Each structure stands twice: as C-alpha cells, then as structure tokens.
DRENDO-1510 file (C-alpha; in Angstrom, 1 decimal, always signed):
<recs>
REC; n; res; u; v; w
REC; 1; MET; -24.0; +6.5; -30.2 .
REC; 2; PRO; -24.6; +3.3; -32.2 .
REC; 3; THR; -23.6; -0.1; -30.6 .
REC; 4; VAL; -20.1; -1.2; -31.8 .
REC; 5; LEU; -19.9; -4.6; -33.4 .
REC; 6; ASP; -16.3; -6.0; -33.2 .
REC; 7; ARG; -14.8; -8.2; -35.8 .
REC; 8; ARG; -15.8; -11.5; -34.3 .
REC; 9; SER; -19.4; -10.2; -33.8 .
REC; 10; LEU; -19.5; -9.4; -37.5 .
REC; 11; ASN; -18.0; -12.7; -38.3 .
REC; 12; ARG; -20.7; -14.8; -36.4 .
REC; 13; ALA; -23.5; -12.6; -37.7 .
REC; 14; THR; -22.4; -13.1; -41.3 .
REC; 15; LEU; -21.8; -16.8; -40.9 .
REC; 16; ALA; -25.3; -17.2; -39.4 .
REC; 17; ARG; -26.9; -15.5; -42.4 .
REC; 18; GLN; -24.7; -17.6; -44.7 .
REC; 19; LEU; -26.0; -20.9; -43.1 .
REC; 20; LEU; -22.4; -21.7; -42.0 .
REC; 21; LEU; -22.9; -21.9; -38.3 .
REC; 22; ARG; -25.1; -25.0; -38.7 .
REC; 23; ARG; -26.5; -26.6; -41.7 .
REC; 24; ALA; -30.0; -25.5; -42.5 .
REC; 25; ASP; -33.1; -27.6; -43.0 .
REC; 26; LEU; -34.2; -25.7; -46.1 .
REC; 27; GLY; -35.1; -26.7; -49.6 .
REC; 28; VAL; -32.7; -25.7; -52.3 .
REC; 29; PRO; -34.8; -22.9; -53.8 .
REC; 30; GLU; -35.5; -21.3; -50.4 .
REC; 31; ALA; -31.8; -21.5; -49.6 .
REC; 32; VAL; -30.7; -20.0; -52.9 .
REC; 33; GLU; -33.2; -17.1; -52.5 .
REC; 34; HIS; -32.1; -16.6; -48.9 .
REC; 35; LEU; -28.5; -16.3; -50.0 .
REC; 36; ALA; -29.4; -14.0; -52.8 .
REC; 37; GLY; -27.8; -16.5; -55.3 .
REC; 38; LEU; -24.5; -18.3; -55.3 .
REC; 39; GLN; -21.7; -17.2; -57.6 .
REC; 40; ALA; -21.5; -20.0; -60.2 .
REC; 41; GLN; -19.2; -19.3; -63.2 .
REC; 42; THR; -17.7; -22.7; -62.8 .
REC; 43; PRO; -20.1; -25.5; -63.8 .
REC; 44; HIS; -20.1; -27.6; -60.7 .
REC; 45; SER; -18.1; -26.3; -57.7 .
REC; 46; TRP; -21.1; -24.4; -56.4 .
REC; 47; TYR; -22.7; -27.7; -55.5 .
REC; 48; THR; -20.2; -27.8; -52.6 .
REC; 49; GLY; -21.4; -24.4; -51.5 .
REC; 50; LEU; -24.9; -25.9; -51.1 .
REC; 51; TRP; -23.6; -29.1; -49.5 .
REC; 52; THR; -21.7; -27.0; -47.0 .
REC; 53; ARG; -24.9; -25.1; -46.0 .
REC; 54; LEU; -27.8; -27.5; -46.2 .
REC; 55; SER; -28.6; -30.6; -44.2 .
REC; 56; GLY; -29.0; -33.8; -46.2 .
REC; 57; PHE; -28.1; -32.1; -49.6 .
REC; 58; ARG; -27.7; -34.3; -52.6 .
REC; 59; PRO; -26.5; -33.1; -56.1 .
REC; 60; GLU; -29.9; -34.0; -57.7 .
REC; 61; HIS; -31.6; -31.7; -55.3 .
REC; 62; ALA; -30.2; -28.8; -57.3 .
REC; 63; SER; -29.4; -30.5; -60.7 .
REC; 64; ASP; -33.0; -31.4; -61.3 .
REC; 65; LEU; -34.1; -27.9; -60.7 .
REC; 66; LEU; -31.6; -26.6; -63.1 .
REC; 67; ALA; -32.6; -29.1; -65.7 .
REC; 68; ASP; -36.3; -27.9; -65.6 .
REC; 69; GLY; -35.6; -24.2; -65.3 .
REC; 70; ARG; -36.7; -23.6; -61.6 .
REC; 71; LEU; -33.0; -22.8; -61.1 .
REC; 72; VAL; -30.8; -20.9; -63.6 .
REC; 73; ARG; -27.3; -19.8; -64.1 .
REC; 74; ALA; -27.3; -16.3; -65.3 .
REC; 75; ALA; -25.2; -13.1; -65.3 .
REC; 76; THR; -26.5; -11.0; -62.4 .
REC; 77; MET; -24.5; -9.4; -59.6 .
REC; 78; ARG; -21.2; -7.8; -60.7 .
REC; 79; SER; -22.0; -9.2; -64.2 .
REC; 80; THR; -20.9; -12.7; -63.0 .
REC; 81; ILE; -22.8; -15.9; -63.5 .
REC; 82; HIS; -24.9; -16.7; -60.3 .
REC; 83; LEU; -27.1; -19.6; -59.5 .
REC; 84; MET; -30.5; -18.2; -58.8 .
REC; 85; THR; -34.1; -19.2; -58.8 .
REC; 86; ALA; -35.8; -18.4; -62.1 .
REC; 87; ARG; -38.0; -15.7; -60.6 .
REC; 88; ASP; -35.1; -14.0; -58.8 .
REC; 89; ALA; -32.9; -14.0; -61.9 .
REC; 90; VAL; -35.7; -12.4; -63.9 .
REC; 91; ALA; -36.4; -9.8; -61.2 .
REC; 92; VAL; -32.8; -8.9; -60.3 .
REC; 93; ARG; -31.2; -8.8; -63.7 .
REC; 94; PRO; -32.9; -5.6; -65.0 .
REC; 95; LEU; -31.7; -3.8; -61.8 .
REC; 96; VAL; -28.0; -5.0; -61.9 .
REC; 97; GLY; -27.6; -5.1; -65.7 .
REC; 98; ILE; -26.2; -1.5; -65.7 .
REC; 99; VAL; -23.0; -3.0; -64.2 .
REC; 100; GLY; -22.3; -5.1; -67.2 .
REC; 101; GLU; -23.3; -2.3; -69.5 .
REC; 102; ARG; -20.8; +0.0; -68.0 .
REC; 103; MET; -18.1; -2.7; -68.2 .
REC; 104; TRP; -19.0; -3.3; -71.9 .
REC; 105; ALA; -18.9; +0.4; -72.7 .
REC; 106; THR; -15.4; +0.7; -71.2 .
REC; 107; ASN; -14.0; -2.5; -72.8 .
REC; 108; PHE; -15.9; -2.9; -76.0 .
REC; 109; GLY; -18.1; +0.0; -76.9 .
REC; 110; ARG; -15.6; +2.2; -78.6 .
REC; 111; ARG; -14.1; -0.8; -80.4 .
REC; 112; LEU; -17.5; -1.6; -81.9 .
REC; 113; GLY; -18.2; +1.9; -83.2 .
REC; 114; LEU; -22.0; +1.7; -83.4 .
REC; 115; SER; -24.6; +4.4; -82.5 .
REC; 116; LEU; -27.1; +3.7; -79.7 .
REC; 117; ASP; -29.7; +2.8; -82.2 .
REC; 118; GLY; -27.2; +0.6; -83.9 .
REC; 119; VAL; -26.4; -1.3; -80.7 .
REC; 120; ALA; -30.2; -1.7; -80.1 .
REC; 121; GLU; -30.6; -3.2; -83.6 .
REC; 122; LEU; -27.6; -5.5; -82.9 .
REC; 123; VAL; -29.1; -6.7; -79.6 .
REC; 124; ALA; -32.4; -7.3; -81.2 .
REC; 125; GLU; -30.8; -9.4; -83.9 .
REC; 126; GLY; -28.7; -11.4; -81.2 .
REC; 127; ARG; -31.9; -12.0; -79.3 .
REC; 128; ARG; -33.6; -13.4; -82.4 .
REC; 129; ILE; -30.6; -15.7; -83.2 .
REC; 130; LEU; -30.4; -17.1; -79.6 .
REC; 131; GLU; -34.1; -17.7; -79.3 .
REC; 132; ALA; -33.9; -19.8; -82.4 .
REC; 133; GLU; -30.8; -21.8; -81.2 .
REC; 134; PRO; -28.7; -21.6; -78.0 .
REC; 135; LEU; -25.1; -20.7; -79.0 .
REC; 136; THR; -21.8; -20.0; -77.4 .
REC; 137; PHE; -20.7; -16.4; -77.5 .
REC; 138; ALA; -18.0; -17.2; -80.2 .
REC; 139; GLU; -20.7; -18.7; -82.3 .
REC; 140; LEU; -23.0; -15.8; -81.7 .
REC; 141; GLY; -20.3; -13.3; -82.6 .
REC; 142; LYS; -19.7; -15.1; -85.9 .
REC; 143; ARG; -23.4; -15.1; -86.8 .
REC; 144; LEU; -23.6; -11.5; -86.0 .
REC; 145; GLY; -20.5; -10.9; -88.1 .
REC; 146; GLU; -22.5; -12.1; -91.2 .
REC; 147; ARG; -24.9; -9.2; -90.7 .
REC; 148; TRP; -22.2; -6.6; -89.6 .
REC; 149; PRO; -19.1; -7.7; -91.5 .
REC; 150; GLY; -15.8; -6.2; -90.3 .
REC; 151; ARG; -17.1; -5.4; -86.8 .
REC; 152; ASP; -15.5; -6.9; -83.7 .
REC; 153; GLN; -17.4; -10.2; -83.2 .
REC; 154; ALA; -16.5; -10.5; -79.5 .
REC; 155; ALA; -17.7; -7.0; -78.8 .
REC; 156; MET; -21.0; -7.7; -80.6 .
REC; 157; ALA; -21.6; -11.0; -78.7 .
REC; 158; GLN; -20.8; -9.2; -75.4 .
REC; 159; ALA; -23.3; -6.5; -76.2 .
REC; 160; VAL; -26.0; -9.1; -76.5 .
REC; 161; ARG; -24.8; -10.5; -73.2 .
REC; 162; VAL; -25.0; -7.3; -71.3 .
REC; 163; PHE; -28.1; -5.7; -72.7 .
REC; 164; GLU; -30.2; -8.9; -72.8 .
REC; 165; THR; -31.1; -11.3; -70.0 .
REC; 166; LEU; -29.4; -14.6; -71.0 .
REC; 167; ILE; -29.5; -18.0; -69.5 .
REC; 168; GLN; -26.6; -20.5; -69.7 .
REC; 169; VAL; -28.5; -23.7; -70.6 .
REC; 170; PRO; -28.1; -27.3; -69.4 .
REC; 171; PRO; -26.5; -29.8; -69.8 .
REC; 172; ARG; -23.8; -27.5; -68.7 .
REC; 173; GLY; -24.0; -27.2; -64.9 .
REC; 174; LEU; -25.8; -30.5; -64.3 .
REC; 175; TRP; -24.2; -32.8; -61.9 .
REC; 176; GLY; -22.1; -35.4; -63.5 .
REC; 177; ARG; -22.6; -33.9; -66.9 .
REC; 178; SER; -20.6; -31.6; -69.2 .
REC; 179; GLY; -21.6; -29.3; -72.0 .
REC; 180; ARG; -20.6; -26.2; -74.0 .
REC; 181; ALA; -21.5; -22.7; -72.6 .
REC; 182; LEU; -24.6; -22.2; -74.6 .
REC; 183; HIS; -26.9; -19.3; -74.0 .
REC; 184; THR; -30.5; -18.4; -74.9 .
REC; 185; THR; -32.8; -15.6; -73.7 .
REC; 186; ALA; -34.7; -15.7; -70.4 .
REC; 187; ALA; -37.9; -15.2; -72.4 .
REC; 188; ALA; -37.2; -18.3; -74.5 .
REC; 189; TRP; -36.0; -20.5; -71.5 .
REC; 190; LEU; -38.5; -19.2; -68.9 .
REC; 191; PRO; -41.6; -18.2; -70.9 .
REC; 192; GLY; -43.9; -18.8; -67.9 .
REC; 193; VAL; -41.8; -16.4; -65.6 .
REC; 194; THR; -40.6; -13.5; -67.7 .
REC; 195; GLY; -44.2; -12.3; -68.3 .
REC; 196; THR; -45.2; -12.5; -64.7 .
REC; 197; VAL; -42.2; -11.2; -62.5 .
REC; 198; GLU; -41.6; -7.5; -62.1 .
REC; 199; PRO; -38.1; -6.0; -61.8 .
REC; 200; MET; -37.0; -6.0; -58.2 .
REC; 201; PRO; -36.9; -2.5; -56.6 .
REC; 202; VAL; -33.4; -1.5; -55.4 .
REC; 203; ALA; -34.6; -1.2; -51.8 .
REC; 204; THR; -35.7; -4.8; -51.9 .
REC; 205; LEU; -32.4; -5.9; -53.3 .
REC; 206; VAL; -30.6; -4.1; -50.4 .
REC; 207; ARG; -32.8; -5.8; -47.9 .
REC; 208; ARG; -32.0; -9.2; -49.4 .
REC; 209; TYR; -28.3; -8.4; -49.3 .
REC; 210; LEU; -28.6; -7.6; -45.5 .
REC; 211; ALA; -30.4; -10.8; -44.8 .
REC; 212; ALA; -27.7; -12.8; -46.5 .
REC; 213; PHE; -24.5; -10.8; -45.6 .
REC; 214; GLY; -25.3; -8.1; -43.0 .
REC; 215; PRO; -24.6; -6.2; -41.0 .
REC; 216; ALA; -23.0; -4.1; -43.7 .
REC; 217; THR; -21.7; -0.7; -44.7 .
REC; 218; VAL; -22.8; +1.1; -47.8 .
REC; 219; ARG; -19.6; +0.2; -49.6 .
REC; 220; ASP; -20.2; -3.5; -48.8 .
REC; 221; VAL; -23.6; -3.5; -50.5 .
REC; 222; GLN; -22.1; -1.6; -53.5 .
REC; 223; THR; -19.2; -4.2; -53.6 .
REC; 224; TRP; -21.6; -7.1; -53.8 .
REC; 225; SER; -24.1; -5.6; -56.3 .
REC; 226; GLY; -21.8; -3.5; -58.4 .
REC; 227; LEU; -24.3; -0.7; -58.0 .
REC; 228; THR; -23.4; +2.8; -57.0 .
REC; 229; ARG; -25.0; +5.6; -55.0 .
REC; 230; LEU; -26.6; +3.3; -52.5 .
REC; 231; ALA; -26.1; +5.7; -49.6 .
REC; 232; GLU; -29.3; +7.5; -50.8 .
REC; 233; VAL; -31.2; +4.1; -50.6 .
REC; 234; LEU; -29.9; +3.1; -47.2 .
REC; 235; ASP; -30.8; +6.6; -45.9 .
REC; 236; GLU; -34.3; +6.2; -47.0 .
REC; 237; LEU; -34.4; +2.7; -45.4 .
REC; 238; ARG; -32.8; +4.0; -42.2 .
REC; 239; PRO; -36.1; +4.3; -40.2 .
REC; 240; GLU; -36.8; +0.5; -40.7 .
REC; 241; LEU; -33.1; -0.7; -40.1 .
REC; 242; ALA; -30.9; -1.3; -37.1 .
REC; 243; VAL; -27.8; +0.9; -37.3 .
REC; 244; PHE; -24.5; -0.2; -35.7 .
REC; 245; ALA; -20.8; +0.8; -36.0 .
REC; 246; ASP; -17.7; -1.2; -36.6 .
REC; 247; GLU; -14.5; -0.8; -34.8 .
REC; 248; GLN; -13.4; +1.9; -37.3 .
REC; 249; GLY; -16.5; +3.9; -36.6 .
REC; 250; ARG; -18.2; +3.1; -40.0 .
REC; 251; GLU; -22.0; +2.8; -40.0 .
REC; 252; LEU; -23.3; -0.8; -40.3 .
REC; 253; PHE; -26.9; -1.3; -41.4 .
REC; 254; ASP; -28.9; -4.3; -40.7 .
REC; 255; LEU; -32.4; -5.8; -40.6 .
REC; 256; PRO; -33.7; -5.4; -37.0 .
REC; 257; ASP; -34.7; -9.1; -36.6 .
REC; 258; ALA; -31.7; -10.6; -38.4 .
REC; 259; PRO; -29.5; -13.1; -36.3 .
REC; 260; ARG; -26.6; -11.6; -34.5 .
REC; 261; PRO; -25.5; -14.5; -32.3 .
REC; 262; GLY; -22.5; -12.9; -30.6 .
REC; 263; PRO; -18.7; -13.3; -30.7 .
REC; 264; ASP; -18.5; -16.4; -28.5 .
REC; 265; VAL; -20.8; -18.7; -30.5 .
REC; 266; THR; -18.9; -21.8; -31.7 .
REC; 267; ALA; -18.2; -21.8; -35.5 .
REC; 268; PRO; -17.4; -25.2; -36.8 .
REC; 269; PRO; -14.9; -26.0; -39.5 .
REC; 270; ARG; -16.3; -25.4; -43.1 .
REC; 271; LEU; -14.9; -26.1; -46.5 .
REC; 272; LEU; -15.9; -23.3; -49.0 .
REC; 273; TYR; -15.9; -23.7; -52.7 .
REC; 274; ASP; -13.6; -21.6; -55.0 .
REC; 275; PHE; -16.1; -18.7; -55.8 .
REC; 276; ASP; -17.9; -18.7; -52.4 .
REC; 277; ASN; -19.7; -15.4; -52.1 .
REC; 278; LEU; -18.8; -15.2; -48.4 .
REC; 279; LEU; -15.3; -14.2; -49.4 .
REC; 280; LEU; -16.4; -11.8; -52.2 .
REC; 281; SER; -19.2; -9.7; -51.0 .
REC; 282; HIS; -17.9; -7.1; -48.7 .
REC; 283; ALA; -15.6; -4.1; -49.3 .
REC; 284; ASP; -13.9; -4.9; -46.0 .
REC; 285; ARG; -13.5; -8.6; -45.9 .
REC; 286; SER; -11.7; -8.7; -42.6 .
REC; 287; ARG; -14.8; -10.2; -40.9 .
REC; 288; VAL; -13.7; -13.4; -42.5 .
REC; 289; ILE; -10.3; -13.1; -44.2 .
REC; 290; THR; -7.1; -13.1; -42.2 .
REC; 291; PRO; -3.8; -11.2; -42.9 .
REC; 292; GLU; -2.2; -14.7; -43.3 .
REC; 293; TYR; -4.6; -15.5; -46.2 .
REC; 294; LEU; -3.9; -12.1; -47.8 .
REC; 295; ALA; -0.1; -12.8; -47.7 .
REC; 296; GLN; -0.3; -15.9; -49.9 .
REC; 297; PRO; +1.2; -15.8; -53.4 .
REC; 298; PHE; -2.1; -16.0; -55.4 .
REC; 299; ASP; -1.7; -15.9; -59.1 .
REC; 300; PRO; -4.3; -13.5; -60.5 .
REC; 301; ASN; -4.5; -15.8; -63.5 .
REC; 302; GLY; -4.4; -19.0; -61.7 .
REC; 303; PRO; -7.1; -21.1; -59.9 .
REC; 304; MET; -9.2; -19.5; -57.2 .
REC; 305; PRO; -8.5; -21.0; -53.8 .
REC; 306; SER; -11.0; -23.2; -52.1 .
REC; 307; VAL; -10.9; -22.1; -48.4 .
REC; 308; ILE; -11.0; -23.7; -45.0 .
REC; 309; LEU; -12.8; -21.8; -42.2 .
REC; 310; ALA; -11.7; -22.6; -38.7 .
REC; 311; ASP; -13.3; -20.6; -35.9 .
REC; 312; GLY; -15.0; -18.7; -38.6 .
REC; 313; PHE; -12.0; -17.3; -40.3 .
REC; 314; THR; -9.7; -18.3; -43.2 .
REC; 315; ALA; -7.3; -21.0; -41.9 .
REC; 316; GLY; -6.2; -22.9; -44.9 .
REC; 317; PHE; -7.0; -24.4; -48.2 .
REC; 318; TRP; -8.3; -27.6; -49.7 .
REC; 319; ARG; -8.3; -29.2; -53.1 .
REC; 320; ALA; -9.9; -32.5; -54.3 .
REC; 321; THR; -8.6; -34.8; -57.0 .
REC; 322; VAL; -11.2; -37.3; -58.1 .
REC; 323; THR; -11.1; -40.2; -60.5 .
REC; 324; LYS; -13.5; -43.1; -60.9 .
REC; 325; ARG; -11.6; -45.3; -58.3 .
REC; 326; ARG; -9.9; -42.8; -56.0 .
REC; 327; ALA; -10.7; -39.4; -54.5 .
REC; 328; THR; -8.0; -37.4; -52.5 .
REC; 329; LEU; -8.7; -34.3; -50.6 .
REC; 330; TRP; -5.5; -32.3; -50.0 .
REC; 331; VAL; -5.4; -29.9; -47.0 .
REC; 332; ALA; -3.0; -27.0; -46.4 .
REC; 333; HIS; -3.0; -24.8; -43.3 .
REC; 334; LEU; -2.1; -21.1; -42.7 .
REC; 335; GLY; +0.5; -21.3; -39.9 .
REC; 336; ARG; -1.4; -23.7; -37.7 .
REC; 337; PRO; -2.8; -27.2; -38.6 .
REC; 338; VAL; -6.6; -27.4; -38.4 .
REC; 339; ASP; -8.6; -30.4; -37.7 .
REC; 340; VAL; -11.0; -30.9; -40.7 .
REC; 341; GLN; -11.0; -34.7; -40.9 .
REC; 342; ASP; -14.8; -35.2; -40.3 .
REC; 343; GLU; -15.8; -32.4; -42.7 .
REC; 344; ALA; -13.2; -33.5; -45.4 .
REC; 345; ALA; -14.4; -37.1; -45.1 .
REC; 346; ALA; -18.1; -36.1; -45.5 .
REC; 347; LEU; -17.2; -33.9; -48.5 .
REC; 348; LEU; -15.3; -36.8; -50.2 .
REC; 349; ALA; -18.4; -39.0; -49.6 .
REC; 350; PHE; -20.4; -36.3; -51.4 .
REC; 351; LEU; -18.1; -35.7; -54.3 .
REC; 352; ALA; -17.2; -39.3; -55.0 .
REC; 353; PRO; -19.4; -41.8; -53.3 .
REC; 354; GLY; -18.1; -44.8; -55.2 .
REC; 355; ALA; -14.4; -44.2; -54.9 .
REC; 356; GLU; -11.8; -44.9; -52.3 .
REC; 357; HIS; -11.1; -41.9; -50.1 .
REC; 358; GLU; -8.0; -40.3; -48.8 .
REC; 359; ILE; -7.2; -37.2; -46.9 .
REC; 360; ARG; -3.6; -35.9; -47.2 .
REC; 361; ASP; -1.8; -33.0; -45.5 .
REC; 362; ALA; -0.1; -30.7; -48.0 .
REC; 363; GLY; +1.7; -28.6; -45.4 .
REC; 364; ALA; +1.5; -24.9; -45.0 .
REC; 365; GLY; +0.3; -22.3; -47.6 .
REC; 366; TRP; -1.4; -22.0; -51.0 .
REC; 367; GLN; +1.7; -22.9; -53.1 .
REC; 368; ALA; +2.3; -26.1; -51.0 .
REC; 369; LEU; -1.2; -27.2; -51.8 .
REC; 370; LEU; -0.7; -26.6; -55.5 .
REC; 371; ASP; +2.6; -28.4; -55.5 .
REC; 372; ALA; +1.2; -31.4; -53.5 .
REC; 373; SER; -1.9; -31.9; -55.5 .
REC; 374; ALA; -0.4; -31.3; -58.9 .
</recs>
C-alpha cells in the first residue's frame, strides 16, 4: 500500500516546491523555469509573485529580461498568459496550444464559418500582419476584416491567437511602464530561439509540473495544463516516479528526489499576488485553500483576491493602494487576525520605495477589504 500524505504534508511539500517556505537564492530565469512559469495576464502583479519567492529580488531583475526577450509573456497553460523564459515558451506552446484551439472551436469556430483550409489561410495572413507590426487583437481583427469582409473580426483575431505562438510585447509588462496589449509572433520577437528549441515532450512537461506543484494526482496535472488523457502518460512514467496516496485514497505521483519536508515544518506568512498559480493549479485545492476562503462572496466578474497565507493556508486577503506620496496596504482576515506586519512592511518597501507607508486592518472577509480600500 502506498504511503498516505495528509493535507498538511501536501501543503508543506507544495510550498517547498513553490519557494514559499523560504525565499530562494535563484536567478529570475532559473526560478521562472523551476516554477514552470507564472500566470501573468495582469501587466505587473506577478512581480510580487517573484518578490515573495526570491531573496533580494528587485523589479529590474525581471523587467530587464522582459525588455530584451529573455523572458516573455505568452498564452501557454490553460491558454492564459504566463511569464516564461523564451526557450520554455517556445518549447511548451506547441504542446498546450490544443487547449486554446478547443476553446476557440467552441466559442468562435462556428461563428466564423470557414473551412480548415480557410482558417489556415487566415492564420497565415494574421502572422504576416503581426510580423510587420505588433497590434492589439482589435486592430488585428479590423485588418483581417479588410481581407474577409463580413466575417466576425474577434473570431478571426482569436484564431490567430490560438493557432500561432504570439508574444505580448513590451513596454506592456515592464516595471513602472504602461502600454497597449500589442502582440507579435514568437518567430519575429525571438528569432534566435524559435529555430533552435524543439517542442517539449508531454512527459517532460509532466515532470516539470511535479517539480513545481507535486505530489499530484492525474486530475491535478490536467487542471494545470488543460491537457487531457494524462493518466496514460503517468502510467508510462510510473517506474521512475514515487507513488503516494492522499487521505481520500487517490494516487499521488511525485519525483523521487523532490522535497517533502513534513507536516510540522514552519510555514511563514506569505502575501500572494492575485493570479498566483499556487491557488490555481490543482483539481483539489484543499492542500492550500480553506473552507473559510471558499465561503467568501467573490464576484466572478470582480477583482481576483490577493491572498494571505498563514501556517501555509489561506488566512486572509491584502490590497495595496499606491500613489507617488503614500502607499497603504490593507489587510483582512478570515475569522482570526494574522500577524503579517513584517511581510507587509517589506512588500510596501518593494512596491513604493519612495512613498510613506501605512498598514491598515480592514476587518474580516473579502467584502470588508473591498469596502475599506475603495
């Protein structure tokens, strides 16, 4: 019978992989590859995700790499924008692109009404347009509409997005900068990478997931990647993996030498950013998320919460309001106040080094935080 890992054991193992038990002395590219990317559809909040995980991290450590193409923001896992190294983005995108293609077929394909050859021709034209000039998707749809008048412009632009590897180009995403969401092709933005990096085998992607998020079930890996039928892949890998069970008897797969520090290891308070993959990358998220968190009145169309971890589990929320002169970090708890003063003060120093800083208690719950910080 496999060894059973309880909830706290899974929590500590995952926090160790996610560099959340102690800040790591890693360079940004090494950390981003270890984490298999950071979800990064917002231009800047992911910088906090690196600050939370890396010792001595400063914004320019990532921003400079994004400016010169060593890091990129591209649609990869679950067809959402992730911050990845250039070589990982080029290697992973062909493997997980099917997820976006399925979504497009469901939401746009019938609306567009083109044959497979017609879609291929459309994507080729979109590639040509974006390699000549980075554009927003609205601008791309309008340009494609000149060639295919009367067709759904959004559906055409999204076809290019899902069937072609696109990069969202700076200055959007650079620290302290703003810019429109312009896209070009990976071939145009990364000419020295696209011709030298092979697509990543699915077994390698699974191992990378386990290194960053394990131990994990088949459904966990599928939730993170968006891919299906991964039970077959894990069965093939079984001889080289460690196999455990959770408290419900589900098989958990892991790399044999990956850290599993045990349930009693101290987990310091941590402030996660709004789209932190720690909270999004398992089918069963109870290894981190508590019932009190799930009971909150989140608006599906509202802002994503930025979460406080205490003793490794969701214990509250935080929100920062920053101006040139003043930065306030609001804290709300989930039933019991948590001491995050030191971590909050350090985050304010990172987010707004030249401003006056204040930490304020918003009370209990997500809505209290929104009301207090409005």
